[in-house]
N, C-alpha and C positions, 0 to 999 in steps of 0.2 A: 590386198583385199581387207576391208574393214570388218573386224570380228565384233560380235555383240558381247559386251562385257557387263556393264551395269544394266540392271532391268529398270529402265526409265519409266516404262509404263507402270510398273508396280509402285515405283516411288511416287509418281504422279497420283496414283489411287490413295496412297496413304495420307495425302492432304485433301482429298476430295470433300471430306466433311469439315474442314477447316481446323481440325485438331492434329496434333502431332502424335504419330503412332509408330511403334517399333516394327510393325508388320510381322513377318514370318520368323524373325530372328528371336532366339531364346533371350530371356531376360537375365540380368546378372545381380539384381538386388530386389528385396521385397518392399522397398519404400513406396509410399503413396504420395501422390502429388498434392493431396489436400492437407497432409500433416495433421493427423489427429492427436498426437502426443500420447496416444494410449500405451505405447510401449515404454514410455518414461516411468522408470521405477517398477515395472510390471513385467519384466523380461521372463520370470519363472512361470508366468501363466502360459507361456508358449510351449513349455516343456512336455506336457501331456500329449498334445497332438504331435509334437516332434518324435516322441518315443513310439507312439502308436504308428506313425509313417514308417519308422525304422523297422518295427515288428510286423508291419503289414496286418494290423488288426484295427477294429474299431469298437467303440463301447455298443453293447447291444442295448438300443433304445428301449425295446419292449421290456427287458429285464429291469431296466432302470425305472421305467414307468410303474413296474409292479413293486418296486422299492421306492415309494415316495420320499422317504427319509434318508435314502442312501448316503447323500452328501451333507446331511444336517448334523449339528453337534447336540441336538436335543437329548434329553436324558436317556431315552431308550430307542435309539435308532434301529432301523430294520436289520442293518448289517450286523451290529453287535448282538442283537437277539439271535440272528441266524447263526453266528459263530458259537453263541452260548448253547444253542440247541444240540450241538455236538458234544458237549461235555456233561458229565454226570455231576450233580450237586446233592449234598445231603439235606440242604434246606433251601427254601425259596429266597430267603435273605441273601444266601451265598450267591445264588444265580443273579440276584439283583445287583449285588456288589461287583460281580464279574462284568456284567454289562456296563455299569458305570465306568469301571476301569478301562474297558475297551473303548468306550466313547472318548475317554481322555487320551488313551494310548494311540489311537488311530486318527483322531480328528483334531484339527485346529480351527475353531469356528466353523466355517462352512467348507474347509478344504481338508482333504485326506492327507495324512503325513506319510511321506515315502520312507518307511522303516526298513524297506527292502527295494533293491533296483526294480524289481517286477512292478512295484506299486507306482512307479512313475507313469505306467500306462493308464492309471485311474485318475490322474490330475485332469479335472474337467477344463475344457475351453470355455470361456464366458461368451457374452454377447458379441465380443469383438472377433468373431470367427473369421471374417474376411481378411482382416489385417493379420491377426496372429496366425491364421492358417497359411498365409503367405510365407511368414517367417519360418513356420515349421517345415514347409516344402523346400524352401531355400536352404535351410541348414542340413536337411537330409540330402539334397542333391550335391551341395558343395563340400560338406564336411564328412559325411559318412559314405556316400557313394557305394552302397551295397556291401559294406564291410560286415562279414558274418560274424567276426568276433564281437564287434560292438552289438550287433543284433542279439547275440546269444547272452550278453550281459543283462539285457532287460526282458529276455524271453524265459530265462531260467528261474525256477522256483526253489532251487537248491539252497538249504539253509541248515545250520546245526542248531537252531533254536526251535524248540517244540512249539512255543506260543506263535511264533512267525509261520512255522509249517502249518499250523491249524488255520491261521488266517489266510494264507495263500491258497490253501486247498479249497477254501470257500469262495475265492474270488473268480467266479465263473461268468462274468458278463462281458467277456471279450469274444469277438467273432473274427475269424480269419477273412482277410480282404483278398479276394481272388480276382486280380485284375492285372493287366499289363502295366509295367512300369513306364511312365510317362515323364521324361525329363522336362522340368519346367524352367530350370535355371542352369546357366552355363557355368561350370567350374573353371576358374581361371588361375587359382593359386595352389598348384600342387605341393610347394613346400609347406604352406600352412595346413593344407588337408592332411598331409602325411604326419605332421607333428601333432595335430589334434588327435588323430586316431592312435598314435603311439601313446600319448599322454593319457588318453581315457582308458585304454587297455592296461596300462600300468597301474593307474589309480584303482581299477576295479578289483585288484588284488587285496585291497584294503577296504573292506565293505563300509564300516563306519565313517571313515574319512571320505570314501567316495560319495556317500550320500549327501554330504554338505558341500564337497569340492566340485562335483560334476556340474551343478547349475552355474557356479561362478566361472569355472574354466570355459564352459561352452559360451557364456555370455561374453567373455573376453575374445574368444576366437572369432565370433560373429562381429564384434565391434572392430577388431583389428583387421578383419578381412575387409570391411567397408573402408576403413582408413587407407589401406593399402590400394584399393581401387582408385581413391581420390589422388593419391600421390602418383600412381603410374599413369593414369589417363592424362594428367597434366604434362607428362613428359613425351606424349605423342609417340613418334617412331623411335625415340631413345629409350623406350622401356621394353623390357623383355618378359617380365613376369616370372623369371626363373629364380628369383630370391626375393626374400623380404627385406624391405628398407626399414632399419630400425629408427624409431622416432622417440624423442626425449621425454622421459617421465620424471616426476619427483615423488618423493614419499610423502605421505599425508601428514606426518608429524614434524617434517622439517621446515625451516623457514626458507622462503623463496624470494629472490630479488629479481628485478628486470634484467639483470646481466646474465642470468642463467640460460643455458641453451633451450631448456624446456619452455622458458617464456619468450624465446626469440621468434623471429619472422620466418625462419626456413626450416627448422627441424623438429618442431613441436606442434602442439595443438592449434597454435594461431595460424599456421600455414595451412593445416588441414581444414580448419573452419572457413578460412578465406576462400579456399579453393572448392569446397563442398558444393558451392552454388553452380559449379560447372558440371557436376555429376549428371544432371538431367540432359543437358546438351551434348555431353560426351557420349552417353549411352545411345542416344538418337543418331548422333553422327555416325558412330561405328555401325549402328543398325542399318542405316542408309547405305553405307559403304559395303555392307555384307549381302545386299541383294544383287549378287553378281554370278556370273557362269561357274566360277570356281567353287561356289559354295550352294549347290543346289539343295532343296528342301529334302529332308529324310521322310520316311514312310509315315510319319505323323505331320507332315507339312511344315516342319520347323527347320530353319537354318541355323548353323552354328554362329555364336558371337565370337568373331576373330578380332583381337585388338589390333591397333594401328600397326605395331612393329611386324607382327606375325603376318598380317594381311599384305603388307608392303613386301615382304619376303616371298610370299606365295605369288604375288603378281610378277614380280621381277624374274622369279624362276621360270615363268612361262615364256621368256624371251622379250627382246626389245619391241617387237611388233605388237604383242599383246599389252605390254605396258603403256605403249603409245596410244592404243585404242582406249584402254581403260581410262588413262588421264584425259583424253579428249572427251569421252562421254561424261566423265566426272565434271569437267569444266562445263559442259552443256547443262548438266543438272544444277550446278551452282548458279548459273545465269537464269535457268528456268525457276528455281526456288526464289531467287532474289526478285524475279518478276512477280511471282504469285504472292509474296509477302511484302512487296513495295519496299525493298531494300535497295539502298544505293549499291551500284555494282562495285565489286572490289577488283584490285590489280589482279590480272590473269596470272594464276600460279604456273611456275615453270617445271616443277616436278611432283611426284606423288606426295612427298612429306609436306610441301606447301600447299598442295591441293587439299589434303586432309584438314589442315589448319584453317584453310579458307572455308571449306564447308562448315566446320565447327563455328567459325565466327558468324557465318550467315544464319545458321540455326539458332545460335544463342541470341542473335539480334531479332530473329523472327519469332521467338517464343515469348510467352507471358513472363515477365520478370518476377511476378508474384509466384507463379507456379514453380520456377526454378529455384526460387528462394526457399519456398516451403519444402520442396523435395530435398534440398541439401541440408536443411535443418533436421531432418529425420536422423541424421548421423549423430547430431548433438543429443537428441532425445534418447537414442539408443544407449549412449555412454554416460548419461547424466546420473549423478548420484553415486556411481561406482568407479568409473574410470576418468571422470572429469571433475575437477575441483576449482572453485573460484578463489583466487588469491588476492582479493581486494584490488588495490591499484595495479598489481602486477598482471591482473586478468586471469582468465581460465587457463589451466594447464592439464596435461595428462597426469593422472593420479594413481598411485599404488597404496592401497590400504594394507594394514599389518597382515590380515589373514590372507590376502592375495599374495603378498611377498612370500609367506611361508609356502603357499601352494606353489608358486613359481620355483622356489627352491627345491621342493619335494620332486617335482617333475623333471627338473634340470639335473639333479644329482641321482635320482633313482636309487638303485641298490648298492652303488659303489662309490666311495668317496672320490671326489675330483678336485684338482687344483682350484683355488679361488678364482684365478683369472678365467678359468674354463667356465665357471659358474656364470660370469657376466657375458662370455660368449654364447652361452645357451640362452640367456636373456634375450640377446640381440637376435638370435635366430628366430625368436618368437615375436620380434618386432619392438623390443624394449631396449633403448639406449639409456645410459646413466652417466652423468658427469662425475667428477672426482668427489664432489661434496656428497652426492647420494651414495656413492660407493663406500665412502668412509662411514656414513650412518649405517649401512647395511652390515659392514664389517663389525662395528660396535654391537649391533644387535645379535648377530650370529654368535659373537663371542660370549655375550651374556647368557644366551640360550644353550651354551656349551655345544654348539653345532660346528665351531671352528676348531680345527685341529692344527695348532701352531707348532711348526718345527723351528721357525726363527722369526725375526721381524721383517723379513723380506716377503712381499706379497707373493712371489713365485713359490715359496716354501710353506705356504698355508693351504690347508685342505678343508673342504666342506664335507661334513659327514652326512650320511643318509638320515633323514628325520622321520621315515614311516617304518 
């Protein structure tokens, strides 16, 4: 007896308007197919909405309208005056000087300075609400996932600074958002999620360093998360998403030749850039495959995004008959899609792995080459200026700046010294591979900074000391 496996009716409906849709399946990236480039160099503008999503609050628009100058850096903005009203002054000139000081202390042009983790809640999102809002929801869904310790970092007003305490007690334009949590993005990389949470919670112990390192570290994890999706999707059913695959980086200040692994075709940025064009068809292929009887919609009408390998395992676990019926219905859908998109029929696949690849090839051929190209290049925009560097004739490579190297060292070592070789293993766990030339440069730098504890000339006998 033939079982219903793929929802062919639903898949036909997805193409009824002529466009490609992911249907009921959760998304996995916040990229837009039109590629606005607005995220390029502006990642920190996402942070305010990201933190408000974590804390389940929103800015009180009515209060903001009452304070027209709330986010301006004019000489006497309303917030500074409001804070000054709580302080007693001997002379009006003293009050005026205090207000001017507050303007300088709290604002940078039109943006508030987060002098305390709580103030990240007050970074306004600009006119790019749609795109930046997508990023903020994505980051919350895949990196934080309801972690209460992280939420408390940005909800707490605790401080040992009287001036900061005065400021925080006057920041009363946040409103609690009482709504059910709706997952918009599927979290796929538990190793990256766990490491991000561990690193953020550790850094929060050091307030001043946290304020500058939190945006950079979050930016890195979002970028690496997207790179890992590119790498793993390309492996189809050979990828399990259980571990991070390290990619080769170079240090910003070192010279790089074409012979370095970071500039090669298989293990660095060049590979990720070449394969990023496949992100859009991979996401749609997996979404099509997941409209099946093993993956029913949840109470919100959404189905899980189950990658190739895991989906294959689930299907095969149902037994030979179910696998055979699923494969036959998938073949039917490949033929039907080819007919709808006027694609030349492909060789009939013999098993699930081959059928997954066949559907991917059909979708890639049936999609707009301009759309898939623009979608993939969102990845380059996300890392540009920070984690990607052009090296002339060598081309672009993954890049580590000086401040990011120290941040990586801090979160890798934490509070207890570790062997030098373990430092590089911690880098790899976070997606960063280094060749012997880069490692030599790092050892030299750590030695100059007195972070390296030498016991002998042997690498195994050298230790890296905590730096926070």
